[in-house]
N, C-alpha and C positions, 0 to 999 in steps of 0.2 A: 383963661382961654385955652391954654395948652392942654389942660386936663379935659376940657370939653372936646377938643379935636382928637385927643387920644381915645376918648370914649367912642367917637364916631369911627375912628380908624379901627378900633376893636370890632365894631359891628361890620365894617366894610371888609374885614378879613374873611368874612364868610363868602365873599365873591371869589377869593383865591381858593378857598376850600371847595367851592362849587366847581371851579375849573379843574382842580386836582381830581375831584371825584369823577368828573366827566371824562378826563383822560383815562382814568382807571377803567371806566365802563367801556370806552372804545376798545381798550385792550382786553376786555372781558375779565378783568381782575376785580371781581365783585367784592372780594374780601377787603381790598384796599379802598374801594369806592365806599363801602359801608363804614369803614373806619373814618374816612374824612367826613362823611355825613354825621357820624356820631360826635366828632369834634365840633361840628357846627351846631349840633343840638346843645352842647355845653355852652358855646359862645352865645347862642340865642337865649339860653336860660339865665345868663349872667350879665348880658350887656345892658339890659334895662336898669338894673340896680346901679351899675357903673354910671350910666347916663344921668340918672336921677341924682347920684352923689355929686356929679360934676356940674349939675344945674345947666345942662346943655340948652334947654329951651330958653333960658334967660340969658345965658352968655352968648349963644349963637342963634338968635331968634329967626334969622333969615335962612338957616340951613335945616331942611326937613329930614330929621333923623328917622321919623316914622316911615317916610317913603323909602329911605334907604333900607330900613329893616324889612319892609315888604318885598323889595326887589330881591334881597338876599334870601328871604324865606321862600319866595316863589321858585327861585332857582334850585334851592337845596331840598325843599319839601315836596316840590311838584315836578319840575323839569327833569332833574337827574333821575328820580325814580321812574318817570315815564320813559326816559332813555333806557333804563335797565329793563323795563318791560319790553321795549323794542328789541333789545339785544339778547336778553336771556330767554331761553325757551320755556317760559312759565305760563304762556297762554297759547292757544292754537294759532298757527301762523296767519290764518285768515282773519283772526280777531285782533291782531296786534295793533293795527292802525286805529281801529274803532276804540279799543280800550285805552290806548295812549291818548287819543283825542278826547275821550270822555274825561280822563284825569285832568288834562291841560285846560279844557274849556270850562268844566265845572268849577275848578279852582280859580280860573280867571274871573268867573262870576263871584265866587265866594270872597275873594280878596277885595273886590271892589264894591261890595254892599256896605252901606253906611253903618249898619249894625253888626258887621263882622266881629268886632270886639266891643262888648257893651261897657257902659260906664262902671258897672259893678263887677267887671273882670270875668266875663264869660265869653266864649266863642258862640256864634250863632251858626248852626249847621255843622256838619263834619268839618273839623278844622284842618283839613288837608294834610293829615299825617301820613302821606303816601310813602315817605321814607321808611316808616315803621311797618306799614302794611306790606309793602313790597319785600322788606327784609324777611318778615315772617313767611311769606309765600316762597321766597327763594330757599330758605332753610327747610321748610316743611316738605317741599317737593311734591305737593299735591297734584292731582290730575289737572292739566291745563284748562279744561272747561270749568272746573271748580274755581280755579284762580281767576278766570275771566269773570265768572259770576260774582265773586267776592269784590273784585275791583269795580265792576259796574254798579254793584249795590252801594258801595261807599261813594261813588260819583253821584248817585241819586240822593244820598244822605246829605250832601252839601246843600241841597235845596230845601231840606226838611228843617223847619225852625226849632230843632231841639237845641238846648243850650248846654254847652260843654265847658267844664271848668278850665280856667287858665292856670295850669299847674303852679307856676312860680309866683302868681299874684292872687290865687284863689282866696276869697273871703271866708271860706269854710274849711276847717281841718287843714290849715296850711302846713303846720308842723308835721303832722303825720303824712300828709301827701308828699311833702318834700323829702322826708326820710325814706318813704317807700319808693319814691321815684329814684332816689340815690341807689338803693339796693338793686332796683330793676336795671338801672344804667350799668351797674357792675356786671349783672347777668348778661346784658346785651353785649358788652365788651368781651366777656368770656366766650360768648357764642361766635362773635366775629373772629376771635382768636382761633377758635376750634374749626371754623368753617373750612372745608365742607363736611367734616366729620363731627357734627355738633351732637353733644350729649342729649339723648332723648329726655331723660328726667329734667335736665336744666331747661330744655326747650319748653316742656310742659309747665314747669314751675314758673317760668317767666311770664306766663299768661296771668298770673295773680294780680299784677299791677294794672294791666289794661282792663281787667274785669272790675277791679276796685275803682278805677278812673271812670268807667262807664256807669257803674252803680252810683257813685257819688254825684256825677253829673246829673243823673236822672232824679236823684233824691234831694239834692241841694236846692233845686228850684223846680216848681211844678212845670210840666210841659205847657208852654204858652208861646204865642207869637210876640215878638219884640219889635 
C-alpha cells in the first residue's frame, strides 16, 4: 500500500510543479516556467509505469489515479500555457482573451470525451500539448498574428478525430519513439537553458521529433472516427 500511495504522490507532485510554473509566469520568468513544465513532462511520462508496478488500481481501488492525472495534466499542459499566452506578448493584445479561451475550452472538451485515450493507446484529437506549442512560439518570436493563427488552429484540431500516438505507451515503434523523444527532450532542455538567446540550428533541428511524431500518428492508423 505504501508503494501505491508513493506512486500517487509522485503523480500529485505535478500540482506543485504547476504552482511553481504559475508563479514564474506571474513574474514573467518564462525560462523558469518552462523548466518546471519540462520536469512535469518527465513525471507524466514515468508515473504510469510506476503506478502499474505498484498495482495502484488493485491496492487502492477507491482512489482515482486517472482523475488525479487528468487534473495535473490540465493544469500543466493547458492552464499554465494559456497563462503564458496571457502574459507574454506572443499574440495581439486584442486576441489574448480569445486565444486563451480557445485553448482552455477546447481542451476542456478534449479531456472529457470518453475516447480521449483509446484502448490501443492513442489520443483522439490534438492531445493538448499546449506547453510545447507555446514554448516553440515564445522561442521563435514569430509575428503575433501568426502565433494567434497557429494556436487557434490547434484549438480546432482538438475536435478533429485524428488519432495521435501516446508516446510512452505506443503500440508501434515504441523503442525508436522513446529514444527519439529522449534526444528531443535533451534539445528542449538545452533551449530552455539558452533562452532567450536560443541557437537557431538547435531550434530548427528540434522540429525533427514533432515531425516524426505527427507522421507516425498519421501512418500508424488510418484516419477514422473512433
